[in-house]
PyMOL Python script that loads the backbone (N, CA, C, O; Angstrom):
from pymol import cmd

cmd.read_pdbstr("""\
ATOM      1  N   UNK A   1     100.116 -29.897  64.842  1.00  0.00           N
ATOM      2  CA  UNK A   1     101.044 -30.649  65.664  1.00  0.00           C
ATOM      3  C   UNK A   1     101.121 -29.996  67.039  1.00  0.00           C
ATOM      4  O   UNK A   1     101.310 -28.785  67.156  1.00  0.00           O
ATOM      5  N   UNK A   2     100.976 -30.802  68.063  1.00  0.00           N
ATOM      6  CA  UNK A   2     101.052 -30.311  69.438  1.00  0.00           C
ATOM      7  C   UNK A   2     102.329 -30.862  70.067  1.00  0.00           C
ATOM      8  O   UNK A   2     102.585 -32.065  70.041  1.00  0.00           O
ATOM      9  N   UNK A   3     103.107 -29.969  70.621  1.00  0.00           N
ATOM     10  CA  UNK A   3     104.327 -30.393  71.307  1.00  0.00           C
ATOM     11  C   UNK A   3     104.007 -30.705  72.754  1.00  0.00           C
ATOM     12  O   UNK A   3     103.215 -30.006  73.385  1.00  0.00           O
ATOM     13  N   UNK A   4     104.619 -31.751  73.279  1.00  0.00           N
ATOM     14  CA  UNK A   4     104.439 -32.103  74.682  1.00  0.00           C
ATOM     15  C   UNK A   4     105.794 -32.200  75.351  1.00  0.00           C
ATOM     16  O   UNK A   4     106.760 -32.710  74.782  1.00  0.00           O
ATOM     17  N   UNK A   5     105.840 -31.701  76.565  1.00  0.00           N
ATOM     18  CA  UNK A   5     107.074 -31.767  77.347  1.00  0.00           C
ATOM     19  C   UNK A   5     107.323 -33.202  77.797  1.00  0.00           C
ATOM     20  O   UNK A   5     106.384 -33.967  78.016  1.00  0.00           O
ATOM     21  N   UNK A   6     108.571 -33.548  77.929  1.00  0.00           N
ATOM     22  CA  UNK A   6     108.950 -34.862  78.437  1.00  0.00           C
ATOM     23  C   UNK A   6     108.460 -34.987  79.874  1.00  0.00           C
ATOM     24  O   UNK A   6     108.806 -34.157  80.715  1.00  0.00           O
ATOM     25  N   UNK A   7     107.654 -36.016  80.174  1.00  0.00           N
ATOM     26  CA  UNK A   7     107.129 -36.173  81.533  1.00  0.00           C
ATOM     27  C   UNK A   7     108.221 -36.252  82.602  1.00  0.00           C
ATOM     28  O   UNK A   7     108.024 -35.784  83.723  1.00  0.00           O
ATOM     29  N   UNK A   8     109.358 -36.834  82.265  1.00  0.00           N
ATOM     30  CA  UNK A   8     110.435 -36.923  83.256  1.00  0.00           C
ATOM     31  C   UNK A   8     111.015 -35.549  83.588  1.00  0.00           C
ATOM     32  O   UNK A   8     111.397 -35.290  84.729  1.00  0.00           O
ATOM     33  N   UNK A   9     111.078 -34.676  82.591  1.00  0.00           N
ATOM     34  CA  UNK A   9     111.554 -33.310  82.838  1.00  0.00           C
ATOM     35  C   UNK A   9     110.560 -32.590  83.745  1.00  0.00           C
ATOM     36  O   UNK A   9     110.954 -31.910  84.693  1.00  0.00           O
ATOM     37  N   UNK A  10     109.273 -32.742  83.449  1.00  0.00           N
ATOM     38  CA  UNK A  10     108.253 -32.115  84.296  1.00  0.00           C
ATOM     39  C   UNK A  10     108.326 -32.645  85.718  1.00  0.00           C
ATOM     40  O   UNK A  10     108.210 -31.880  86.676  1.00  0.00           O
ATOM     41  N   UNK A  11     108.519 -33.952  85.861  1.00  0.00           N
ATOM     42  CA  UNK A  11     108.625 -34.550  87.194  1.00  0.00           C
ATOM     43  C   UNK A  11     109.818 -33.975  87.944  1.00  0.00           C
ATOM     44  O   UNK A  11     109.713 -33.660  89.129  1.00  0.00           O
ATOM     45  N   UNK A  12     110.953 -33.838  87.260  1.00  0.00           N
ATOM     46  CA  UNK A  12     112.143 -33.266  87.897  1.00  0.00           C
ATOM     47  C   UNK A  12     111.878 -31.827  88.352  1.00  0.00           C
ATOM     48  O   UNK A  12     112.289 -31.440  89.446  1.00  0.00           O
ATOM     49  N   UNK A  13     111.200 -31.041  87.527  1.00  0.00           N
ATOM     50  CA  UNK A  13     110.903 -29.660  87.890  1.00  0.00           C
ATOM     51  C   UNK A  13     109.957 -29.584  89.080  1.00  0.00           C
ATOM     52  O   UNK A  13     110.157 -28.766  89.978  1.00  0.00           O
ATOM     53  N   UNK A  14     108.938 -30.421  89.096  1.00  0.00           N
ATOM     54  CA  UNK A  14     108.005 -30.437  90.228  1.00  0.00           C
ATOM     55  C   UNK A  14     108.741 -30.858  91.492  1.00  0.00           C
ATOM     56  O   UNK A  14     108.533 -30.272  92.554  1.00  0.00           O
ATOM     57  N   UNK A  15     109.600 -31.870  91.389  1.00  0.00           N
ATOM     58  CA  UNK A  15     110.382 -32.306  92.556  1.00  0.00           C
ATOM     59  C   UNK A  15     111.312 -31.203  93.036  1.00  0.00           C
ATOM     60  O   UNK A  15     111.456 -30.994  94.240  1.00  0.00           O
ATOM     61  N   UNK A  16     111.950 -30.490  92.097  1.00  0.00           N
ATOM     62  CA  UNK A  16     112.838 -29.382  92.471  1.00  0.00           C
ATOM     63  C   UNK A  16     112.046 -28.292  93.188  1.00  0.00           C
ATOM     64  O   UNK A  16     112.491 -27.764  94.207  1.00  0.00           O
ATOM     65  N   UNK A  17     110.878 -27.958  92.656  1.00  0.00           N
ATOM     66  CA  UNK A  17     110.026 -26.944  93.294  1.00  0.00           C
ATOM     67  C   UNK A  17     109.670 -27.374  94.714  1.00  0.00           C
ATOM     68  O   UNK A  17     109.773 -26.577  95.647  1.00  0.00           O
ATOM     69  N   UNK A  18     109.256 -28.621  94.884  1.00  0.00           N
ATOM     70  CA  UNK A  18     108.896 -29.124  96.213  1.00  0.00           C
ATOM     71  C   UNK A  18     110.082 -29.064  97.177  1.00  0.00           C
ATOM     72  O   UNK A  18     109.922 -28.710  98.345  1.00  0.00           O
ATOM     73  N   UNK A  19     111.270 -29.414  96.681  1.00  0.00           N
ATOM     74  CA  UNK A  19     112.471 -29.364  97.526  1.00  0.00           C
ATOM     75  C   UNK A  19     112.771 -27.927  97.951  1.00  0.00           C
ATOM     76  O   UNK A  19     113.099 -27.676  99.111  1.00  0.00           O
ATOM     77  N   UNK A  20     112.661 -26.998  97.024  1.00  0.00           N
ATOM     78  CA  UNK A  20     112.914 -25.592  97.355  1.00  0.00           C
ATOM     79  C   UNK A  20     111.918 -25.077  98.388  1.00  0.00           C
ATOM     80  O   UNK A  20     112.281 -24.269  99.244  1.00  0.00           O
ATOM     81  N   UNK A  21     110.678 -25.528  98.321  1.00  0.00           N
ATOM     82  CA  UNK A  21     109.667 -25.096  99.283  1.00  0.00           C
ATOM     83  C   UNK A  21     109.961 -25.600 100.688  1.00  0.00           C
ATOM     84  O   UNK A  21     109.535 -24.993 101.670  1.00  0.00           O
ATOM     85  N   UNK A  22     110.687 -26.707 100.786  1.00  0.00           N
ATOM     86  CA  UNK A  22     111.007 -27.280 102.105  1.00  0.00           C
ATOM     87  C   UNK A  22     112.251 -26.667 102.744  1.00  0.00           C
ATOM     88  O   UNK A  22     112.516 -26.913 103.920  1.00  0.00           O
ATOM     89  N   UNK A  23     113.011 -25.881 102.001  1.00  0.00           N
ATOM     90  CA  UNK A  23     114.243 -25.313 102.540  1.00  0.00           C
ATOM     91  C   UNK A  23     113.958 -24.229 103.571  1.00  0.00           C
ATOM     92  O   UNK A  23     112.853 -23.690 103.642  1.00  0.00           O
ATOM     93  N   UNK A  24     114.954 -23.930 104.349  1.00  0.00           N
ATOM     94  CA  UNK A  24     114.881 -22.934 105.414  1.00  0.00           C
ATOM     95  C   UNK A  24     114.471 -21.571 104.865  1.00  0.00           C
ATOM     96  O   UNK A  24     115.085 -21.065 103.925  1.00  0.00           O
ATOM     97  N   UNK A  25     113.457 -20.991 105.438  1.00  0.00           N
ATOM     98  CA  UNK A  25     112.930 -19.705 104.985  1.00  0.00           C
ATOM     99  C   UNK A  25     113.934 -18.565 105.133  1.00  0.00           C
ATOM    100  O   UNK A  25     113.782 -17.537 104.473  1.00  0.00           O
ATOM    101  N   UNK A  26     114.951 -18.713 105.971  1.00  0.00           N
ATOM    102  CA  UNK A  26     115.930 -17.642 106.146  1.00  0.00           C
ATOM    103  C   UNK A  26     116.759 -17.421 104.876  1.00  0.00           C
ATOM    104  O   UNK A  26     117.374 -16.367 104.715  1.00  0.00           O
ATOM    105  N   UNK A  27     116.777 -18.403 103.981  1.00  0.00           N
ATOM    106  CA  UNK A  27     117.518 -18.274 102.726  1.00  0.00           C
ATOM    107  C   UNK A  27     116.599 -17.890 101.564  1.00  0.00           C
ATOM    108  O   UNK A  27     117.024 -17.901 100.409  1.00  0.00           O
ATOM    109  N   UNK A  28     115.347 -17.553 101.864  1.00  0.00           N
ATOM    110  CA  UNK A  28     114.352 -17.348 100.806  1.00  0.00           C
ATOM    111  C   UNK A  28     114.800 -16.321  99.760  1.00  0.00           C
ATOM    112  O   UNK A  28     114.779 -16.621  98.566  1.00  0.00           O
ATOM    113  N   UNK A  29     115.201 -15.129 100.179  1.00  0.00           N
ATOM    114  CA  UNK A  29     115.507 -14.074  99.212  1.00  0.00           C
ATOM    115  C   UNK A  29     116.736 -14.359  98.365  1.00  0.00           C
ATOM    116  O   UNK A  29     116.705 -14.145  97.153  1.00  0.00           O
ATOM    117  N   UNK A  30     117.791 -14.825  98.955  1.00  0.00           N
ATOM    118  CA  UNK A  30     119.044 -14.952  98.207  1.00  0.00           C
ATOM    119  C   UNK A  30     119.214 -16.290  97.497  1.00  0.00           C
ATOM    120  O   UNK A  30     119.941 -16.360  96.506  1.00  0.00           O
ATOM    121  N   UNK A  31     118.580 -17.335  97.963  1.00  0.00           N
ATOM    122  CA  UNK A  31     118.814 -18.657  97.392  1.00  0.00           C
ATOM    123  C   UNK A  31     117.554 -19.296  96.834  1.00  0.00           C
ATOM    124  O   UNK A  31     117.539 -19.740  95.686  1.00  0.00           O
ATOM    125  N   UNK A  32     116.523 -19.345  97.615  1.00  0.00           N
ATOM    126  CA  UNK A  32     115.335 -20.111  97.249  1.00  0.00           C
ATOM    127  C   UNK A  32     114.480 -19.388  96.225  1.00  0.00           C
ATOM    128  O   UNK A  32     113.996 -20.001  95.273  1.00  0.00           O
ATOM    129  N   UNK A  33     114.292 -18.101  96.413  1.00  0.00           N
ATOM    130  CA  UNK A  33     113.388 -17.364  95.521  1.00  0.00           C
ATOM    131  C   UNK A  33     113.794 -17.451  94.051  1.00  0.00           C
ATOM    132  O   UNK A  33     112.949 -17.763  93.213  1.00  0.00           O
ATOM    133  N   UNK A  34     115.062 -17.187  93.706  1.00  0.00           N
ATOM    134  CA  UNK A  34     115.432 -17.285  92.289  1.00  0.00           C
ATOM    135  C   UNK A  34     115.242 -18.703  91.732  1.00  0.00           C
ATOM    136  O   UNK A  34     114.814 -18.866  90.589  1.00  0.00           O
ATOM    137  N   UNK A  35     115.551 -19.701  92.517  1.00  0.00           N
ATOM    138  CA  UNK A  35     115.371 -21.079  92.055  1.00  0.00           C
ATOM    139  C   UNK A  35     113.910 -21.423  91.862  1.00  0.00           C
ATOM    140  O   UNK A  35     113.544 -22.090  90.895  1.00  0.00           O
ATOM    141  N   UNK A  36     113.073 -20.966  92.785  1.00  0.00           N
ATOM    142  CA  UNK A  36     111.639 -21.214  92.690  1.00  0.00           C
ATOM    143  C   UNK A  36     111.059 -20.492  91.474  1.00  0.00           C
ATOM    144  O   UNK A  36     110.285 -21.077  90.716  1.00  0.00           O
ATOM    145  N   UNK A  37     111.426 -19.239  91.287  1.00  0.00           N
ATOM    146  CA  UNK A  37     110.912 -18.476  90.155  1.00  0.00           C
ATOM    147  C   UNK A  37     111.342 -19.092  88.826  1.00  0.00           C
ATOM    148  O   UNK A  37     110.543 -19.182  87.893  1.00  0.00           O
ATOM    149  N   UNK A  38     112.594 -19.514  88.741  1.00  0.00           N
ATOM    150  CA  UNK A  38     113.083 -20.138  87.514  1.00  0.00           C
ATOM    151  C   UNK A  38     112.388 -21.452  87.220  1.00  0.00           C
ATOM    152  O   UNK A  38     112.071 -21.754  86.070  1.00  0.00           O
ATOM    153  N   UNK A  39     112.153 -22.229  88.263  1.00  0.00           N
ATOM    154  CA  UNK A  39     111.473 -23.508  88.101  1.00  0.00           C
ATOM    155  C   UNK A  39     110.037 -23.290  87.644  1.00  0.00           C
ATOM    156  O   UNK A  39     109.569 -23.972  86.733  1.00  0.00           O
ATOM    157  N   UNK A  40     109.334 -22.351  88.264  1.00  0.00           N
ATOM    158  CA  UNK A  40     107.957 -22.070  87.876  1.00  0.00           C
ATOM    159  C   UNK A  40     107.886 -21.515  86.451  1.00  0.00           C
ATOM    160  O   UNK A  40     106.984 -21.868  85.691  1.00  0.00           O
ATOM    161  N   UNK A  41     108.828 -20.656  86.092  1.00  0.00           N
ATOM    162  CA  UNK A  41     108.857 -20.108  84.735  1.00  0.00           C
ATOM    163  C   UNK A  41     109.030 -21.237  83.719  1.00  0.00           C
ATOM    164  O   UNK A  41     108.344 -21.267  82.697  1.00  0.00           O
ATOM    165  N   UNK A  42     109.933 -22.151  83.997  1.00  0.00           N
ATOM    166  CA  UNK A  42     110.175 -23.263  83.080  1.00  0.00           C
ATOM    167  C   UNK A  42     108.939 -24.149  82.970  1.00  0.00           C
ATOM    168  O   UNK A  42     108.605 -24.612  81.879  1.00  0.00           O
ATOM    169  N   UNK A  43     108.255 -24.390  84.089  1.00  0.00           N
ATOM    170  CA  UNK A  43     107.011 -25.161  84.039  1.00  0.00           C
ATOM    171  C   UNK A  43     105.966 -24.446  83.174  1.00  0.00           C
ATOM    172  O   UNK A  43     105.242 -25.094  82.419  1.00  0.00           O
ATOM    173  N   UNK A  44     105.886 -23.128  83.280  1.00  0.00           N
ATOM    174  CA  UNK A  44     104.949 -22.368  82.453  1.00  0.00           C
ATOM    175  C   UNK A  44     105.273 -22.543  80.968  1.00  0.00           C
ATOM    176  O   UNK A  44     104.376 -22.772  80.156  1.00  0.00           O
ATOM    177  N   UNK A  45     106.538 -22.437  80.623  1.00  0.00           N
ATOM    178  CA  UNK A  45     106.947 -22.580  79.226  1.00  0.00           C
ATOM    179  C   UNK A  45     106.632 -23.983  78.722  1.00  0.00           C
ATOM    180  O   UNK A  45     106.075 -24.144  77.636  1.00  0.00           O
ATOM    181  N   UNK A  46     106.985 -24.993  79.501  1.00  0.00           N
ATOM    182  CA  UNK A  46     106.806 -26.374  79.047  1.00  0.00           C
ATOM    183  C   UNK A  46     105.350 -26.818  78.992  1.00  0.00           C
ATOM    184  O   UNK A  46     104.995 -27.670  78.177  1.00  0.00           O
ATOM    185  N   UNK A  47     104.503 -26.250  79.850  1.00  0.00           N
ATOM    186  CA  UNK A  47     103.094 -26.639  79.831  1.00  0.00           C
ATOM    187  C   UNK A  47     102.265 -25.724  78.928  1.00  0.00           C
ATOM    188  O   UNK A  47     101.140 -26.067  78.564  1.00  0.00           O
ATOM    189  N   UNK A  48     102.817 -24.558  78.565  1.00  0.00           N
ATOM    190  CA  UNK A  48     102.069 -23.608  77.745  1.00  0.00           C
ATOM    191  C   UNK A  48     101.015 -22.858  78.537  1.00  0.00           C
ATOM    192  O   UNK A  48     100.067 -22.319  77.965  1.00  0.00           O
ATOM    193  N   UNK A  49     101.179 -22.820  79.857  1.00  0.00           N
ATOM    194  CA  UNK A  49     100.224 -22.153  80.745  1.00  0.00           C
ATOM    195  C   UNK A  49     100.941 -20.984  81.411  1.00  0.00           C
ATOM    196  O   UNK A  49     102.005 -21.159  82.005  1.00  0.00           O
ATOM    197  N   UNK A  50     100.359 -19.801  81.310  1.00  0.00           N
ATOM    198  CA  UNK A  50     101.024 -18.610  81.850  1.00  0.00           C
ATOM    199  C   UNK A  50     100.914 -18.469  83.358  1.00  0.00           C
ATOM    200  O   UNK A  50     101.818 -17.926  83.992  1.00  0.00           O
ATOM    201  N   UNK A  51      99.843 -18.938  83.934  1.00  0.00           N
ATOM    202  CA  UNK A  51      99.643 -18.828  85.382  1.00  0.00           C
ATOM    203  C   UNK A  51     100.492 -19.889  86.086  1.00  0.00           C
ATOM    204  O   UNK A  51     100.361 -21.082  85.809  1.00  0.00           O
ATOM    205  N   UNK A  52     101.367 -19.445  87.001  1.00  0.00           N
ATOM    206  CA  UNK A  52     102.312 -20.356  87.647  1.00  0.00           C
ATOM    207  C   UNK A  52     101.629 -21.470  88.431  1.00  0.00           C
ATOM    208  O   UNK A  52     102.024 -22.632  88.332  1.00  0.00           O
ATOM    209  N   UNK A  53     100.606 -21.119  89.209  1.00  0.00           N
ATOM    210  CA  UNK A  53      99.945 -22.148  90.018  1.00  0.00           C
ATOM    211  C   UNK A  53      99.209 -23.148  89.133  1.00  0.00           C
ATOM    212  O   UNK A  53      99.153 -24.335  89.455  1.00  0.00           O
ATOM    213  N   UNK A  54      98.647 -22.681  88.024  1.00  0.00           N
ATOM    214  CA  UNK A  54      97.968 -23.595  87.098  1.00  0.00           C
ATOM    215  C   UNK A  54      98.965 -24.476  86.361  1.00  0.00           C
ATOM    216  O   UNK A  54      98.687 -25.649  86.109  1.00  0.00           O
ATOM    217  N   UNK A  55     100.120 -23.925  86.014  1.00  0.00           N
ATOM    218  CA  UNK A  55     101.153 -24.723  85.348  1.00  0.00           C
ATOM    219  C   UNK A  55     101.671 -25.807  86.284  1.00  0.00           C
ATOM    220  O   UNK A  55     101.885 -26.944  85.864  1.00  0.00           O
ATOM    221  N   UNK A  56     101.871 -25.459  87.546  1.00  0.00           N
ATOM    222  CA  UNK A  56     102.322 -26.439  88.529  1.00  0.00           C
ATOM    223  C   UNK A  56     101.269 -27.529  88.713  1.00  0.00           C
ATOM    224  O   UNK A  56     101.600 -28.714  88.759  1.00  0.00           O
ATOM    225  N   UNK A  57     100.017 -27.132  88.816  1.00  0.00           N
ATOM    226  CA  UNK A  57      98.928 -28.105  88.972  1.00  0.00           C
ATOM    227  C   UNK A  57      98.824 -29.005  87.743  1.00  0.00           C
ATOM    228  O   UNK A  57      98.602 -30.208  87.873  1.00  0.00           O
ATOM    229  N   UNK A  58      98.981 -28.431  86.556  1.00  0.00           N
ATOM    230  CA  UNK A  58      98.910 -29.226  85.330  1.00  0.00           C
ATOM    231  C   UNK A  58     100.046 -30.246  85.283  1.00  0.00           C
ATOM    232  O   UNK A  58      99.836 -31.395  84.893  1.00  0.00           O
ATOM    233  N   UNK A  59     101.250 -29.829  85.679  1.00  0.00           N
ATOM    234  CA  UNK A  59     102.385 -30.753  85.688  1.00  0.00           C
ATOM    235  C   UNK A  59     102.155 -31.862  86.714  1.00  0.00           C
ATOM    236  O   UNK A  59     102.427 -33.031  86.439  1.00  0.00           O
ATOM    237  N   UNK A  60     101.660 -31.499  87.889  1.00  0.00           N
ATOM    238  CA  UNK A  60     101.387 -32.503  88.926  1.00  0.00           C
ATOM    239  C   UNK A  60     100.318 -33.504  88.468  1.00  0.00           C
ATOM    240  O   UNK A  60     100.380 -34.684  88.815  1.00  0.00           O
ATOM    241  N   UNK A  61      99.347 -33.031  87.695  1.00  0.00           N
ATOM    242  CA  UNK A  61      98.244 -33.911  87.275  1.00  0.00           C
ATOM    243  C   UNK A  61      98.702 -35.008  86.310  1.00  0.00           C
ATOM    244  O   UNK A  61      97.983 -35.982  86.084  1.00  0.00           O
ATOM    245  N   UNK A  62      99.880 -34.848  85.754  1.00  0.00           N
ATOM    246  CA  UNK A  62     100.386 -35.858  84.823  1.00  0.00           C
ATOM    247  C   UNK A  62     100.951 -37.082  85.526  1.00  0.00           C
ATOM    248  O   UNK A  62     101.210 -38.104  84.892  1.00  0.00           O
ATOM    249  N   UNK A  63     101.139 -36.980  86.826  1.00  0.00           N
ATOM    250  CA  UNK A  63     101.739 -38.071  87.585  1.00  0.00           C
ATOM    251  C   UNK A  63     100.707 -38.703  88.490  1.00  0.00           C
ATOM    252  O   UNK A  63      99.844 -38.011  89.030  1.00  0.00           O
ATOM    253  N   UNK A  64     100.787 -40.016  88.662  1.00  0.00           N
ATOM    254  CA  UNK A  64      99.850 -40.656  89.598  1.00  0.00           C
ATOM    255  C   UNK A  64     100.101 -40.176  91.020  1.00  0.00           C
ATOM    256  O   UNK A  64     101.213 -39.786  91.374  1.00  0.00           O
ATOM    257  N   UNK A  65      99.054 -40.210  91.820  1.00  0.00           N
ATOM    258  CA  UNK A  65      99.187 -39.828  93.224  1.00  0.00           C
ATOM    259  C   UNK A  65     100.159 -40.785  93.906  1.00  0.00           C
ATOM    260  O   UNK A  65     100.218 -41.962  93.548  1.00  0.00           O
ATOM    261  N   UNK A  66     100.914 -40.302  94.875  1.00  0.00           N
ATOM    262  CA  UNK A  66     101.823 -41.200  95.591  1.00  0.00           C
ATOM    263  C   UNK A  66     101.036 -42.292  96.288  1.00  0.00           C
ATOM    264  O   UNK A  66      99.900 -42.089  96.717  1.00  0.00           O
ATOM    265  N   UNK A  67     101.659 -43.447  96.391  1.00  0.00           N
ATOM    266  CA  UNK A  67     100.992 -44.562  97.064  1.00  0.00           C
ATOM    267  C   UNK A  67     100.720 -44.204  98.516  1.00  0.00           C
ATOM    268  O   UNK A  67     101.606 -43.745  99.236  1.00  0.00           O
ATOM    269  N   UNK A  68      99.498 -44.419  98.924  1.00  0.00           N
ATOM    270  CA  UNK A  68      99.121 -44.167 100.311  1.00  0.00           C
ATOM    271  C   UNK A  68      99.180 -45.483 101.078  1.00  0.00           C
ATOM    272  O   UNK A  68      98.899 -46.542 100.517  1.00  0.00           O
ATOM    273  N   UNK A  69      99.542 -45.422 102.357  1.00  0.00           N
ATOM    274  CA  UNK A  69      99.565 -46.657 103.139  1.00  0.00           C
ATOM    275  C   UNK A  69      98.150 -47.219 103.234  1.00  0.00           C
ATOM    276  O   UNK A  69      97.181 -46.459 103.259  1.00  0.00           O
ATOM    277  N   UNK A  70      98.024 -48.548 103.288  1.00  0.00           N
ATOM    278  CA  UNK A  70      96.681 -49.123 103.400  1.00  0.00           C
ATOM    279  C   UNK A  70      96.008 -48.676 104.677  1.00  0.00           C
ATOM    280  O   UNK A  70      96.655 -48.524 105.714  1.00  0.00           O
ATOM    281  N   UNK A  71      94.705 -48.465 104.598  1.00  0.00           N
ATOM    282  CA  UNK A  71      93.943 -48.068 105.771  1.00  0.00           C
ATOM    283  C   UNK A  71      93.740 -49.272 106.674  1.00  0.00           C
ATOM    284  O   UNK A  71      93.518 -50.393 106.215  1.00  0.00           O
ATOM    285  N   UNK A  72      93.822 -49.011 107.962  1.00  0.00           N
ATOM    286  CA  UNK A  72      93.571 -50.097 108.887  1.00  0.00           C
ATOM    287  C   UNK A  72      92.066 -50.297 109.027  1.00  0.00           C
ATOM    288  O   UNK A  72      91.302 -49.344 108.873  1.00  0.00           O
ATOM    289  N   UNK A  73      91.631 -51.517 109.314  1.00  0.00           N
ATOM    290  CA  UNK A  73      90.190 -51.756 109.462  1.00  0.00           C
ATOM    291  C   UNK A  73      89.611 -50.863 110.556  1.00  0.00           C
ATOM    292  O   UNK A  73      90.196 -50.693 111.626  1.00  0.00           O
ATOM    293  N   UNK A  74      88.460 -50.306 110.256  1.00  0.00           N
ATOM    294  CA  UNK A  74      87.797 -49.464 111.243  1.00  0.00           C
ATOM    295  C   UNK A  74      88.205 -48.007 111.176  1.00  0.00           C
ATOM    296  O   UNK A  74      87.623 -47.181 111.879  1.00  0.00           O
ATOM    297  N   UNK A  75      89.192 -47.662 110.349  1.00  0.00           N
ATOM    298  CA  UNK A  75      89.590 -46.258 110.267  1.00  0.00           C
ATOM    299  C   UNK A  75      88.568 -45.516 109.421  1.00  0.00           C
ATOM    300  O   UNK A  75      88.043 -46.068 108.454  1.00  0.00           O
ATOM    301  N   UNK A  76      88.282 -44.272 109.777  1.00  0.00           N
ATOM    302  CA  UNK A  76      87.274 -43.514 109.017  1.00  0.00           C
ATOM    303  C   UNK A  76      87.744 -43.263 107.587  1.00  0.00           C
ATOM    304  O   UNK A  76      88.933 -43.061 107.343  1.00  0.00           O
ATOM    305  N   UNK A  77      86.821 -43.278 106.665  1.00  0.00           N
ATOM    306  CA  UNK A  77      87.176 -42.998 105.270  1.00  0.00           C
ATOM    307  C   UNK A  77      87.259 -41.490 105.071  1.00  0.00           C
ATOM    308  O   UNK A  77      86.594 -40.721 105.764  1.00  0.00           O
ATOM    309  N   UNK A  78      88.076 -41.085 104.125  1.00  0.00           N
ATOM    310  CA  UNK A  78      88.275 -39.659 103.864  1.00  0.00           C
ATOM    311  C   UNK A  78      87.178 -39.089 103.023  1.00  0.00           C
ATOM    312  O   UNK A  78      87.194 -37.898 102.712  1.00  0.00           O
TER     313      UNK A  78
END
""", "prot")
cmd.dss("prot")
cmd.show_as("cartoon", "prot")
cmd.util.cbc("prot")
cmd.orient("prot")
């Protein structure tokens, strides 16, 4: 039996991590760092992956890419 984390919980954690990364760097040590570390730790536990960056990437891979605006005609392709 393989346990899987609730995708909505993973989405909330990824969103929380992204929000913390956007906050003012002057609060990094006292406010942002503990929240970021806790969020990454929880992602590691829920994904079963010990490496934080790999756990974050694995959680992100479960969600479709955000909708991109349509390309205008003549715009270079990526």
